[in-house]
N, C-alpha and C positions, 0 to 999 in steps of 0.2 A: 925043853921046860919053859912054863906058862909063866909069866913075870908078873909081881901081880900089881899097880894101878896104883899112887900116893899123889897122883895129880892133886889132888883137892882139897889136899890139905899142906901145897907149897908156894907162896907169893909166890913165884918166878911164874914160866908158859909153860916148863917142866920137868918133868919130874924126875930123875937119877937116870933110869933109862932111857931115859932122851924122850919120855911120852908129850906130847900134848897138853895144861891143861885139861881144854875143855873139850878130851874123851870122857874125861873122866872111870868112871866103870865097866862101861858100856861093854859086857861082849865085841859086839857090833860097831862101835865104836873103834874099840882098843882094832881089832882084827883093820877098820878100816883104815886105819893109822897109818900103823905097823907095816903095812904092803900096797896103797892104794899112795894114798893122800903127798904130794908133794913130787916123786915121779912121777917124770913127763912119759909123754902119753902121742906113740906118733901112731897108731890102729886105728882104722878108720870108724871103728863098727867099737870099740872103744869110747874112742873121742864122741858117735854122733849119742854111745851109751849116759856121758857125764856130760851131754846140750843136751837128751833129753828128762836125765833127771833134774840138774838143775837150774836146767826153766817148770819142772811142775817146783822144785821148790821154797822159787818163790814165796816170800811172805811165812815160809815155815817153816819148824829146825830144819839142820840138814838128818840128824837119827831118825826124820818122821817119814821126809823116803828112805835115808836108808834102809830103815825094816820093814817095807813095798819093794822093796827093788824088788826084787822074786814077781811077785805081781804086774811089775814096768816087764822082767823079758819077756812075762808067759805073751802079755799087753801087747807087746809090742816086737813081736819076731825075732825073740833075742835083740831087739836092735838091729835090723835086719834094716838100712833106713832105702833101701827100693819096696819091698813090701809094708813101710812103715807110709812112701809116699805113694802107698799106690790104695794107700784106704781112701776108703767113701766118707759121704755124711753117716750114714747109715752103719757105720761102722763106727762109728764116735761116740754116734748116741745109746748106742750096745756097752761100749767101757766108761758110757756114765752108769749104768748099771755094776757095774764090774766092781768087790767091793775089794779086788787086789791092788789098786791106784788109790787119788787122789781125784775124784767121779769135781772135776770144774771144766770145766764143757773147755772155755777156750787154753784151759789148760797142756786137754786131751789135744784141739786145734792143732794149738802150735806146734805139736808134737809133728804131729799130718806137714802142717807146711812147714818145717825147719824138713822134714827129711829129703820136702822135694828143695829146698836149694839143696840143702848139704851138695844131693846127688850133682846139680849144676857146678856147684865151688870145685867134686871133685872132676866135670870134664874141661876144665876151664884149667883148674892148676895141679890138677893128679893125686892131691891127696889134702885135706882137710888141711894135716899138719904145714905144709910147705905155704900153704895159706892162713893161718893164723900168725906162724911166725914169723913174717912179712910184717907185720905191725910192732911188731919188739928193735929194740936199736940194737942196727945192726946184723940181724935175724937171730939173734943170742936170745935164749931163757937170761927174764931179770932171778938172780940168787939173792933175798935177804943174807943178810946174821940180825934180827933184829933179837939183842938179848933178851928183853920182856913187853907186858906186853904195857909197861908206861909207858913204855920206850919206841913204842912206834904213833911214825910217824903220821900227820893227817892228809898230807898229801905232799907231792915229792916232781921234783921240775923234770919227768919221765909224764 
């Protein structure tokens, strides 16, 4: 049974289903919220996917990137970082003509450079997850329990 989100009418961060207000009623946002957002990920391919998508999102709404996600999968070999790392300037130029992604030269180039560094990190640390978790206190994820957007802290000791 599909639940209808009424988040846009509620003053707090989540509606009765526990769905955050930011996903509103957009089916793509709802699916992302319910199936992916806030869940721990250890799979290197998925982590590279999010690194690539988050880099492309800079300055844009996340929904814009979600709507182009399939295009990014096609453009970047289903986020196979090894294949992306081998992309050439000619490949990058070709992607500037591809409608399925954000056609920003710097963002496309960043995906290729990030793929190369991603591989270096895997060689040194075994996995991207093992690398990033080192930056968290005691190697543990941080789980916040913030009841509303009004209660969001501007900073934290961490």
